[in-house]
Structures are given as C-alpha cells and as structure tokens.
C-alpha positions in Angstrom: 5.9 -38.6 -19.3 8.5 -35.7 -20.0 6.1 -34.4 -22.3 3.2 -34.6 -20.0 5.0 -32.9 -17.2 6.2 -29.9 -19.4 2.5 -29.4 -20.7 1.6 -29.7 -16.9 3.8 -26.9 -16.1 3.1 -25.0 -19.0 -0.3 -24.6 -17.9 0.7 -23.7 -14.4 2.2 -20.6 -15.8 -0.5 -19.5 -18.0 -2.8 -19.7 -15.0 -0.9 -17.3 -12.9 -0.7 -14.8 -15.2 -4.2 -14.9 -16.2 -4.7 -14.5 -12.0 -1.8 -11.9 -11.2 -0.7 -8.4 -13.0 2.7 -10.1 -12.7 3.6 -14.0 -12.1 6.1 -15.4 -9.6 9.3 -17.3 -11.2 9.3 -20.9 -10.1 8.4 -20.9 -7.0 8.6 -24.0 -5.4 5.7 -25.2 -2.9 5.7 -24.1 0.9 8.3 -21.6 0.4 6.7 -19.2 -1.6 4.0 -17.9 -3.1 1.3 -15.8 -4.3 -1.7 -15.4 -2.0 -5.7 -14.3 -1.9 -7.1 -11.9 -0.7 -8.1 -13.8 2.1 -5.7 -15.1 4.8 -4.5 -18.9 5.5 -4.5 -19.5 8.8 -1.1 -21.2 8.8 0.7 -18.8 6.6 2.4 -15.1 6.5 1.2 -13.1 4.0 2.8 -10.0 3.6 3.2 -7.4 0.8 6.7 -4.8 0.6 6.2 -1.1 0.1 9.6 0.7 -0.7 9.6 4.5 0.5 13.3 5.7 0.2 13.1 9.6 0.0 14.8 8.9 -3.6 13.2 11.0 -7.1 10.8 8.7 -9.1 12.3 6.9 -12.1 13.5 3.7 -13.6 17.2 4.0 -13.2 16.5 4.0 -9.3 13.2 1.5 -8.9 14.5 -2.0 -7.3 15.4 -4.1 -10.6 15.1 -7.7 -8.9 13.7 -8.4 -5.6 14.6 -12.0 -4.1 12.1 -13.3 -1.2 13.6 -16.4 0.7 16.1 -16.8 -2.1 13.7 -16.6 -4.7 13.3 -13.9 -7.1 9.5 -12.7 -7.0 10.1 -8.7 -9.4 12.3 -8.6 -12.3 12.8 -5.8 -14.7 13.6 -8.8 -17.4 9.9 -10.1 -17.1 7.7 -10.1 -14.0 7.7 -6.1 -13.1 10.3 -3.9 -11.0 9.5 -2.9 -7.8 9.1 1.2 -8.2 9.9 3.9 -5.6 7.1 4.4 -3.2 5.5 1.3 -5.1 3.9 -2.2 -3.4 5.1 -5.6 -4.7 3.2 -8.0 -5.1 0.4 -5.7 -6.8 -2.8 -6.4 -8.6 -4.4 -4.7 -11.3 -4.4 -0.9 -11.6 -3.6 0.6 -8.3 -4.9 -2.1 -6.2 -3.0 -4.1 -4.0 -4.9 -6.9 -2.8 -2.3 -9.3 -3.5 0.1 -11.0 -0.9 2.6 -13.1 -0.9 3.0 -16.1 1.1 5.8 -18.1 3.1 5.8 -20.3 6.3 5.7 -18.7 9.4 9.4 -17.7 11.2 12.2 -16.1 9.2 11.7 -14.2 6.0 14.7 -13.3 4.3 14.2 -9.9 1.7 17.3 -9.0 -0.7 16.7 -6.1 -3.5 19.3 -5.7 -6.5 19.6 -2.6 -8.2 21.8 -2.7 -12.0 23.2 -6.2 -10.5 24.2 -5.0 -7.4 22.4 -6.4 -4.2 21.6 -3.1 -2.1 19.6 -4.4 0.7 19.6 -7.9 2.7 17.3 -8.1 5.6 15.8 -10.8 7.8 12.0 -10.4 9.5 10.2 -12.8 11.6 6.9 -13.0 10.3 4.2 -14.9 12.1 0.9 -16.0 10.3 -1.3 -13.3 9.6 -1.7 -10.6 7.3 1.5 -8.1 6.8 2.4 -5.2 5.3 6.9 -4.4 5.4 7.5 -0.8 4.5 11.4 -0.2 3.7 11.9 3.3 4.2 15.8 3.4 4.1 18.1 0.7 2.7 20.4 0.7 5.6 17.5 -0.4 8.2 14.8 -3.5 8.9 11.7 -2.6 7.2 8.8 -1.1 9.2 6.6 -4.2 9.5 2.3 -3.4 10.0 -0.4 -5.3 11.0 -2.4 -5.3 8.1 -5.7 -5.5 10.1 -7.7 -7.5 8.1 -10.2 -8.6 8.4 -12.0 -4.9 7.6 -15.2 -4.3 9.2 -18.5 -4.0 7.7 -20.5 -0.5 7.5 -21.5 0.0 11.5 -24.1 2.9 10.2 -27.2 0.6 8.2 -28.5 2.5 5.4 -31.8 4.0 5.3 -34.6 4.3 2.8 -33.4 8.2 2.9 -29.6 7.7 2.6 -29.3 4.0 0.8 -28.8 5.2 -3.1 -27.1 8.6 -2.0 -24.3 7.8 0.7 -22.0 5.0 2.5 -18.7 4.9 3.9 -14.6 4.4 2.4 -12.1 3.6 5.2 -8.6 5.5 5.0 -5.3 4.7 6.7 -2.4 7.1 6.6 1.3 6.5 6.9 3.9 8.6 7.6 7.2 8.1 6.0 8.3 11.6 5.3 11.5 13.3 6.0 12.6 16.7 6.7 15.1 19.2 4.9 17.1 16.2 3.4 16.7 12.3 2.8 18.0 11.6 5.9 16.4 13.2 8.7 12.6 11.9 9.3 10.1 14.4 10.6 10.6 15.1 13.7 6.7 15.9 15.0 3.7 13.9 14.4 1.1 14.6 11.8 -2.9 14.9 12.2 -4.4 13.6 8.8 -7.8 15.4 8.2 -10.4 14.8 5.8 -13.1 17.1 4.7 -16.4 16.7 2.3 -15.9 18.8 -1.2 -18.3 19.7 -3.9 -16.8 18.0 -7.1 -12.9 19.3 -7.2 -13.9 22.5 -5.5 -12.7 23.3 -2.4 -13.7 21.3 1.0 -16.8 22.6 2.6 -17.4 22.5 6.3 -15.2 21.7 9.4 -12.1 19.1 9.1 -12.2 15.9 10.4 -9.6 14.3 11.8 -8.7 11.2 10.9 -7.7 8.8 13.6 -5.0 9.9 15.8 -1.7 12.2 15.4 1.4 10.1 13.8 4.8 9.9 13.7 7.8 8.6 11.5 7.1 5.1 10.6 3.7 5.0 12.0 0.3 5.0 10.9 -3.6 4.8 11.9 -6.0 2.5 12.0 -8.8 2.4 8.8 -10.5 5.4 9.5 -13.9 5.6 8.3 -15.1 8.5 5.9 -18.4 9.4 5.1 -19.0 9.6 1.5 -22.1 11.4 -0.3 -21.8 10.2 -4.4 -21.8 12.7 -7.1 -24.0 11.0 -9.2 -27.2 9.4 -8.1 -27.6 5.8 -8.7 -23.8 5.3 -10.0 -21.4 2.9 -8.7 -20.4 5.6 -5.8 -17.6 8.1 -5.6 -17.0 11.3 -4.0 -14.3 13.6 -4.2 -12.8 14.2 -0.1 -10.3 17.0 0.9 -7.3 15.9 2.6 -4.8 17.6 4.2 -2.0 17.5 7.3 -1.4 19.8 10.0 1.6 19.7 13.0 1.3 19.6 16.7 0.9 23.7 16.7 -2.0 23.7 13.9 0.3 24.5 10.8 -0.8 23.0 7.5 2.0 20.5 6.4 0.0 18.5 3.9 -1.2 20.6 1.0 -5.2 20.6 1.1 -5.4 18.3 -2.0 -8.6 16.5 -3.1 -8.6 12.9 -4.4 -11.9 10.4 -5.5 -12.5 8.3 -2.9 -15.2 4.9 -3.8 -17.8 3.5 -1.8 -16.4 0.4 0.2 -13.0 0.8 -0.7 -10.3 0.4 1.9 -7.4 3.3 0.8 -3.7 3.8 2.0 -2.4 7.4 2.0 1.3 7.0 2.3 3.1 10.5 2.9 6.1 10.1 1.3 9.3 12.1 0.0 11.1 15.5 1.8 9.2 18.2 3.3 11.5 21.2 2.3 13.3 19.3 0.0 13.9 17.0 -3.2 11.7 14.9 -4.0 9.2 16.9 -2.5 6.6 15.4 -0.2 3.7 14.1 -1.4 0.6 11.4 -1.1 1.1 7.9 -2.7 -1.9 6.4 -2.5 -3.1 2.0 -2.8 -5.2 0.0 -1.8 -8.4 -2.5 -2.9 -11.6 -1.0 -4.5 -13.7 -3.7 -2.3 
C-alpha cells in the first residue's frame, strides 16, 4: 500500500510539471493550488506581481514566496519571483495561471537570501484578482482581473475578416518620480497609435481609457489591429506612449508587437528621472 501511494504521488507531480511552467511544492487540498484560467465560483483566484523600483537582477529577486504558509516559489527548484515579474506564470510571457485558495484571509510572505522581507495578509472574495507589491513595507494593491474578457463587439465583414481585428490592453501605473520612495504624483494618459512595421506611429494618437494615477489601472481597452502579413496568425506593430496632465510626453513613444485576440497588461514601473529607469513591462495571455 505504501508503494502504491508513493507511486500515485509521483504521478501527480509529473502531471503538475507537464501542466504548468513551474510547479507547486506539496500543497494541501483546499489550501492552495494552481488553477486554470477559468475561475471556480467558490474560490479566490489570484496572481502576484512584484514591482518594487529596484534593479532587475538575481540578487534582488524574491527567492521564496509562501502563501498561507505553503511554499509556492523557490530559487531551489520551482523558480523565483523576479523584479517586475508575475507569479504564477505560464509559457513565455503569458500569465494565464492563478493561485486558488478559499476566500477570506490570505497570508503572503517573501524571503530574500533566507530572510523574511514581506509579510502581509489580504482579504479576498471569490473571483479573480491581481495583487501588485510595489513596496515591501506596504500592503499590496488589489485589482479585479475583470474576467471574463468580452468578445469582439464589432463583427468581421467580408472586407475585414482576413485583415484586421482587435486586442485588449490594460495600463497599470506603478512609476515613481526622482527616487524609489516618491510615487509619481500626477495622472498619466496612456495612448496608442497605428504603425507601419517598426516605423513611427501614423495618424492621431488614441487615448487608452482614462488617465490613471499611481496604483491605478485602466479597464481592458480595445485597440484595433491590421495584420502585417495577410492570412497570418495575426499581429500588428502598435505604438504606445504616455502624456501627463499638461500633454507632455512622460512615456516615450515605442512600438510593441500586438497579437489579435490577446489581452495584455502594460505595466509602467521604475523611476521617472531616476534609477532604475521607468519603462513598460508586458505580461498577459495571448488568447
């Protein structure tokens, strides 16, 4: 019987490694699990994103993450939580996986080089949530994931079916100003514009949602794509920038390859006018 149980446990772990980009170590049932993209009605599903304004390197990464006293990230086998990273993560840049726990109080602990550097408890209801840690001294900012994502509101036509469609972008503002302790004081209007290959944006800029202050985010805003290659998988080069309340460019214009049907986070982090320099980190699900 003991051998049988050990074999079954081994099979369970093999399946977990096949399913996820990194696996959970020995989670107890009903305490914490990796969950698929579709939410369970009675569970609190969540991701953790670490955006403290410090240099992106191995020594600054969070070596171990515990959720409800269970180890879910570790530099000794199941991956670190990198600066500007999201956990749990899926293939490539996709972050379509979530932790699942019983609704209520959920404890989160970070360890760096064996020392506890973060210990906070949050209350989560059933649903899908995003937790952003921008300071090891503060509670995380909690966003509704806004799941489910809506379908295309504009049905394809004979003229457009093979050439253009939409994606969804959500902009998050976690930038600091001058140093790594002063949150950016104003609101930033994120904008997008069409491009031609990797050339400068063409035509007018379009506002992506409303201006957002520090610790805020837009909704999932629709951007329109026109495929670069006919009858391809579907992508376009779109330009993005951010302007302050006086119209001055704060986030320098840059282009990102954007895929039809994707729902992507554009996270503004770092220090405007300081180090590490502010910039955009992308994460999300391609579909």
